[in-house]
N, C-alpha and C positions, 0 to 999 in steps of 0.2 A: 504493500500500499504506500509506504513512504517513497519507494522508488518511482511509483507512478506520479506522485505529487511533485517530485523533484526533477524528473527527467525533462530534458529540453525539448520543447515541442517542435522546433525547427528541424532537429535531427530525425524526428519521427515522421515528418510530413510526407516524404516520398514513399516510405514503406506503407503508411496507413492509406494514402490515396490509392496506391497500386493494389493493395490487398482488398480494400473496400470496393473498388471499381470491378475487380475480377469477381468478387462475390456477387455483386448485383447483376453483372452481365451473365454470369453462368447460372444464376438461381433458377431460371426457367428450364434449364437443360440438365445440369449436373445431377440434381436429385434423382432422375430416372436411372442413371447408371449406378450411382452410389447405392441406392436402395435395392436395386436388383442384385448387385454384387453381394452386399452384406446379408440380405435376406436369404439368398441362395446358400451362402456360406453357413448361416446360423440354422436355417429351418428346412433345408432341402431333405426330402425323403422320397424314396422310390414308392412308398405307400400312397403318396398323394395322387389322386386322380386329376385334380385341378388345383392350382395355386393362384390366388387372386390378390393383386396389389391395388387396393383402393386409391382413387385419386387423392383422397385426403392425406395419404402418406406422403405423396410427392409435394403437395401444397404445404404440409407442415414442415417438411425439411427445407423447402424454399423459404418459408417464413423465418426459420431459424437462421438461414444464411443472410437474409435481409436484415434481421435484427442485429447480427454481428456487424454487418457493414455500417448500418446507421449508428450503432453504438460507437464504433471506431471513429466515424466522422464527427459525431457529437463530442467525443473526448478530445479529438484534435482541435476543433474550432473553439471549444470552451477553454482549453488549455492555452491556446494562442491568445485568446482574449484576456485571460487572467495575467499572462506574462506581459501583455501590452499595457495593462493597467497596473502592473507591478503589485498584484494581489496574490495572497496565498491561494493555492488551488484546493478546493474543498469538495470536488465532485468525483474524486477517484473511486470512492466506495460505491457510489451510485452506478458508475460505468462498469465497475467490476461485477456488481450484482446483475446488471443487464446482460453482460457477456455470459455469466454462469447460467442465466435464465434460458439461454439458447440450448444448453445441453439437454434439458428435459424435452424440448421440442424435437431435437434430433433423435433421442431415444424413443419417444412416443411414436414418431414417424416410422422408425425402423421396425417397431414391434406392432405395427398396425397392418394386419393381413387377414386373409381367410383362406381356408383350403377345404376341399371335399375329398373324402376317402371312402372306403367300403363301409365304414361304420356310420358316417354322418357328416354334419356340417360343423366346422370349427372356425370360430371367429375371434380375433383379438381386437377389441374396440380401440379407438384412438386414445381414449383417456384411461387406458388400462394396460398393464403388462402381463395379464393373465388371459387365458383362452376361455371362451364360452362355447359350450358344445350341445348340439341336439342330434340325437341318433335318428337315422332314417325311419326305423320302425316305431319311433315314439312321436313322430310328427303327427299332429292332430289337424292342422290347418295350414294352408299356404296362401300367402297374399303376394300377388304380383303388382309392382308399381309400374304403371304404363304412362308414357308421354301421350297426352291426349291429342297433341298436334300431329304426331307421326305414327302413333300406335306402336312405338318402340318400347320394348320391355326394359326398364331401367334397373330393377332389382327384384330379388326374391326374398321374402320373409318367411322363415319357418318357425312354427309355433308348436310347442309340445305340452302346453298347459301351464308349465312353470317357467320355462325359458323361451325367449324369443331372440332369434338371430337373423340378421339381414346381410345378404351378400350382394355386391354389385353384379349386374348382368350385362354382358356384351355379346350380341349375337355372332360376332366374329371370333369369339373365344371358343374354339371348337371343343376343347376338353371340358369346359364348364357346361356348355350346351348339351353335350353328349351325356355327362354324368347326371345332370338334373333331369333330362328327358328319360333316361333309363330308370332312375329312382321313381319318377312320377308314374311311369307305366307299371312298375313293380308294385308300388304301394297304393296307387289309385287315390291320391290325396284329394280332399275337397279344396278347390282353389278358387279364390275370388280376385278380382282386379280392382285396384284403386288407381284413379287417374290423377296425373300431376301435369301442370302446365309449365313447360320449360321455356316457352317463348318460341319454340320451333314449330314450323308448319309443314304439312305434306301437300305439295302442289300436285293435284290429280290431273289438272288440265294445263296445257301450255299453249301459248298463242303462236 
């Protein structure tokens, strides 16, 4: 802490500006590669019939990167201002706290996933580090969330009476589509649709 208060801001300027800009520019892209690599390393199993990486995992990791970048810029500019006014710098603790706050965002993003196997549906929600599980043969009801503009299925929610889990659904994810369809045929679940307006529309006619 003392080192942060006493360090010369001018000597840090090129490093902070470079690191901050790299973080902001790569935030929309880098989380995809990082999360795929780390999740495969931590959670890969041949027993998985489908492994799903929700969009929130990428968004959370990107938010963590942006938080680090903004905190670095804030530290630099407030430190320069304090030195210009010849005042003692008192915000080192706040900026250190904000930097540490990014670590839970990274961890929660990495541990946010879902997978389907022969036993059922496993989901690790974003705000949790533990899995929630529903067995295929215990599912009592299934709810599909459908985009009312395009009729595209957005997610499946599996309910067993005590536990409810929701997994994102992408019609181009062949493994997930095949696994859910096979289980649906086998167990003949009662399924209802709930419609959501995503702002997209399906053009049936073109001029």
